[in-house]
C-alpha positions as CSV (number, residue, x, y, z in Angstrom):
1,M,-12.2,-8.4,-17.1
2,N,-14.9,-5.9,-16.2
3,Y,-15.0,-5.7,-12.4
4,V,-18.2,-3.7,-12.3
5,M,-20.4,-5.7,-14.7
6,N,-19.2,-9.3,-13.9
7,K,-20.2,-11.0,-10.7
8,H,-17.3,-11.2,-8.3
9,Q,-16.7,-13.7,-5.5
10,I,-14.7,-11.6,-3.0
11,G,-12.7,-13.3,-0.2
12,I,-13.1,-11.8,3.2
13,I,-10.0,-12.2,5.4
14,D,-10.4,-10.8,9.0
15,D,-9.5,-12.2,12.4
16,Q,-12.7,-11.0,14.0
17,P,-15.7,-13.4,13.3
18,D,-18.3,-10.7,13.9
19,T,-16.5,-8.3,11.5
20,R,-16.2,-11.0,8.8
21,N,-19.9,-11.8,9.1
22,A,-20.9,-8.1,9.1
23,L,-18.8,-7.5,6.0
24,A,-20.4,-10.5,4.3
25,D,-23.8,-9.1,5.1
26,T,-22.8,-5.7,3.6
27,I,-21.5,-7.3,0.4
28,A,-24.5,-9.6,0.1
29,D,-26.6,-6.5,-0.7
30,S,-24.7,-6.0,-3.9
31,D,-25.7,-7.3,-7.3
32,S,-22.0,-7.3,-8.5
33,I,-20.1,-9.0,-5.7
34,T,-20.8,-12.0,-3.5
35,P,-19.0,-12.8,-0.2
36,H,-16.7,-15.7,0.5
37,V,-15.8,-15.7,4.3
38,Y,-12.6,-17.4,5.4
39,D,-13.2,-18.7,8.9
40,D,-10.3,-21.1,9.1
41,K,-6.8,-19.9,10.1
42,F,-4.0,-19.5,7.5
43,E,-0.8,-21.4,8.0
44,S,1.3,-18.8,6.1
45,L,1.2,-15.9,3.8
46,E,2.0,-18.2,0.9
47,V,-0.9,-20.5,1.7
48,C,-3.2,-17.4,1.9
49,I,-2.1,-16.1,-1.5
50,K,-2.5,-19.4,-3.2
51,T,-5.9,-20.1,-1.7
52,V,-7.4,-16.7,-2.3
53,H,-6.0,-16.5,-5.8
54,S,-7.4,-19.9,-6.8
55,Q,-10.8,-19.6,-5.1
56,D,-11.9,-16.0,-5.6
57,T,-11.8,-13.2,-8.1
58,A,-11.1,-10.5,-5.6
59,A,-10.4,-10.1,-1.9
60,I,-10.7,-7.7,1.0
61,F,-8.3,-7.9,4.0
62,D,-8.1,-6.4,7.4
63,N,-4.6,-5.3,8.2
64,H,-4.2,-6.8,11.6
65,L,-4.9,-10.6,11.5
66,S,-3.0,-12.0,14.6
67,Q,-5.9,-12.4,17.0
68,R,-7.0,-16.0,17.7
69,N,-3.9,-17.0,15.7
70,Y,-5.9,-16.4,12.6
71,A,-2.7,-15.4,10.6
72,N,0.9,-14.6,11.2
73,F,1.1,-11.8,8.6
74,R,-0.3,-8.4,8.0
75,G,-3.1,-7.9,5.5
76,I,-1.1,-5.3,3.6
77,L,1.5,-7.9,2.8
78,A,-1.1,-10.1,1.2
79,V,-2.7,-7.3,-0.7
80,S,0.6,-6.1,-2.1
81,R,1.6,-9.7,-3.2
82,L,-1.8,-10.2,-4.9
83,Y,-1.4,-6.9,-6.7
84,L,1.8,-8.2,-8.3
85,L,-0.2,-11.2,-9.5
86,F,-2.8,-8.7,-11.1
87,F,-5.4,-9.9,-8.6
88,P,-7.6,-7.1,-7.2
89,A,-7.5,-6.8,-3.4
90,L,-8.5,-4.1,-1.0
91,L,-7.2,-3.3,2.5
92,V,-9.3,-2.2,5.5
93,S,-7.5,-0.2,8.2
94,S,-8.0,2.7,10.5
95,Y,-4.7,3.9,9.0
96,E,-2.9,6.4,11.3
97,A,-1.3,3.8,13.6
98,D,0.1,1.9,10.6
99,V,1.2,4.7,8.2
100,L,4.9,4.1,8.6
101,E,4.7,0.4,8.0
102,M,2.2,0.8,5.1
103,R,4.4,3.2,3.2
104,E,6.8,0.5,2.3
105,Y,4.1,-1.4,0.5
106,R,1.7,1.4,-0.6
107,Q,2.9,1.3,-4.2
108,H,1.1,-2.0,-4.6
109,V,-1.9,-1.2,-2.4
110,P,-4.2,1.1,-4.4
111,I,-7.1,1.3,-1.9
112,I,-7.2,1.5,1.9
113,L,-10.7,1.8,3.3
114,A,-11.5,3.0,6.8
115,P,-13.8,0.4,8.5
116,D,-16.8,2.7,8.5
117,K,-16.3,3.4,4.7
118,V,-16.7,-0.2,3.6
119,T,-19.8,-0.4,1.4
120,P,-20.7,-2.3,-1.8
121,D,-20.1,0.9,-3.8
122,S,-16.6,1.6,-2.2
123,I,-15.6,-2.0,-2.8
124,I,-16.7,-2.0,-6.5
125,K,-15.0,1.4,-7.0
126,G,-11.8,0.0,-5.4
127,L,-11.8,-3.0,-7.6
128,E,-12.1,-0.8,-10.7
129,I,-9.1,1.3,-9.5
130,C,-7.1,-1.9,-9.1
131,K,-8.0,-3.1,-12.6
132,N,-7.1,0.3,-14.1
133,E,-3.7,0.2,-12.4
134,F,-3.0,-3.2,-13.7
135,A,-3.4,-1.6,-17.1
136,E,-1.2,1.3,-16.0
137,K,-4.1,3.7,-15.9
138,F,-3.6,5.6,-12.6
139,T,-5.7,8.2,-11.0
140,S,-3.9,11.5,-10.5
141,E,-3.6,10.8,-6.8
142,R,-1.8,7.5,-7.5
143,K,0.3,8.3,-10.6
144,P,4.0,8.3,-9.8
145,W,6.4,11.0,-11.0
146,R,10.2,11.2,-10.8
147,S,10.7,13.5,-7.9
148,L,13.6,15.0,-5.9
149,V,13.8,13.8,-2.3
150,R,16.0,15.3,0.5
151,V,16.9,13.7,3.8
152,D,15.8,16.1,6.5
153,E,16.4,14.1,9.7
154,I,17.8,10.7,10.7
155,S,16.7,8.8,13.8
156,E,19.4,7.9,16.3
157,D,19.1,4.2,15.6
158,K,19.1,4.9,11.8
159,K,15.9,2.8,11.4
160,S,13.9,5.7,10.1
161,V,14.4,9.0,8.3
162,Y,12.4,12.1,7.6
163,V,12.5,13.3,4.0
164,V,11.2,16.3,2.2
165,I,9.7,16.0,-1.2
166,P,9.6,19.6,-2.6
167,S,7.2,18.8,-5.5
168,W,4.7,17.4,-2.9
169,N,5.2,19.8,0.0
170,E,8.5,21.5,0.7
171,H,7.5,22.2,4.3
172,K,6.2,18.8,5.5
173,P,8.8,16.1,6.2
174,I,7.6,12.5,5.6
175,K,8.8,9.6,7.7
176,L,10.2,6.5,6.0
177,L,11.7,3.3,7.3
178,T,15.3,3.1,6.1
179,S,14.6,-0.5,5.1
180,M,12.8,1.1,2.1
181,L,16.1,2.5,0.8
182,P,18.6,0.5,-1.3
183,P,21.3,-0.9,1.0
184,E,24.0,1.1,-0.7
185,Y,22.2,4.3,0.2
186,L,22.6,3.6,3.8
187,L,26.4,3.9,3.5
188,H,26.0,7.6,2.5
189,L,22.9,8.5,4.5
190,A,23.2,12.0,6.0
191,V,21.1,15.1,6.5
192,D,20.8,17.0,3.2
193,V,21.6,14.1,1.0
194,H,19.4,14.2,-2.1
195,F,18.2,11.5,-4.5
196,F,15.3,10.8,-6.9
197,A,12.4,8.5,-6.5
198,Q,9.1,7.8,-8.1
199,V,6.5,9.5,-6.0
200,N,2.7,10.1,-6.3
201,V,3.1,13.8,-5.6
202,D,-0.5,14.7,-6.6
203,T,-2.0,13.0,-3.6
204,E,-3.3,15.4,-0.9
205,H,-2.7,13.2,2.1
206,H,0.7,12.2,3.5
207,Q,-0.6,8.7,4.5
208,D,-1.2,8.0,0.8
209,L,2.3,8.9,-0.4
210,Y,4.5,6.1,-1.7
211,L,8.1,6.1,-3.0
212,H,9.9,3.5,-5.2
213,S,12.6,3.2,-7.8
214,F,15.2,5.2,-5.9
215,E,18.0,6.6,-8.0
216,P,21.1,8.7,-7.2
217,I,21.8,12.1,-8.4
218,K,24.6,11.6,-10.9
219,K,25.4,15.2,-11.9
220,L,26.6,17.8,-9.4
221,R,24.3,20.8,-9.1
222,A,25.6,23.8,-7.1
223,K,22.1,24.1,-5.5
224,Y,22.6,21.0,-3.4
225,A,25.2,20.4,-0.7
226,K,25.5,16.6,-0.6
227,F,24.7,13.8,-2.9
228,I,24.5,10.1,-3.2
229,H,26.4,8.8,-6.2
230,S,26.3,5.5,-8.0
């Protein structure tokens, strides 16, 4: 499917009526996409996924959807689920306040637009990036590479860790929720533990980093002090 040349009906999911309507007006100026505003509340994430997938050819979600009981889930969850169905969806978020939560799902969320950056052109470009990723054609900023990861700091409640990814930036620790890690890793979690993960190390911005496919270091290397073993 060509996301630029074919006319798209794009679902608009936002808990603010004024924002939904303003976005619809913005999209209406495009020759390639037409808006489909969702004013009714969603009973669940599953209902939302099924409805959008059956009625639209793309979607754009706000991340926070709880006001007016519009939805009981975050937009990033819907976008990541739709990605796994090869359905193009974009997320709108001011970002910084949600970076820690978002990193867990960022692998399946190619595009996050700031509210003031939502235009027909940015939406069309975002849909094209989604389409390319479905075909495993990644931009350099999104392409994952097998990378070494080192635990730098662990929170007292062990719900989050700071890790260093030397191939991205050896001086800038990145915060992760420990829920991202395989359960067996938590048994051996300690400062200076090393492991591998798939990471998009060519991105410039820490908020765009994602990690997945964690794997232990199986062969001892004198350079490292502690290891996770399978």
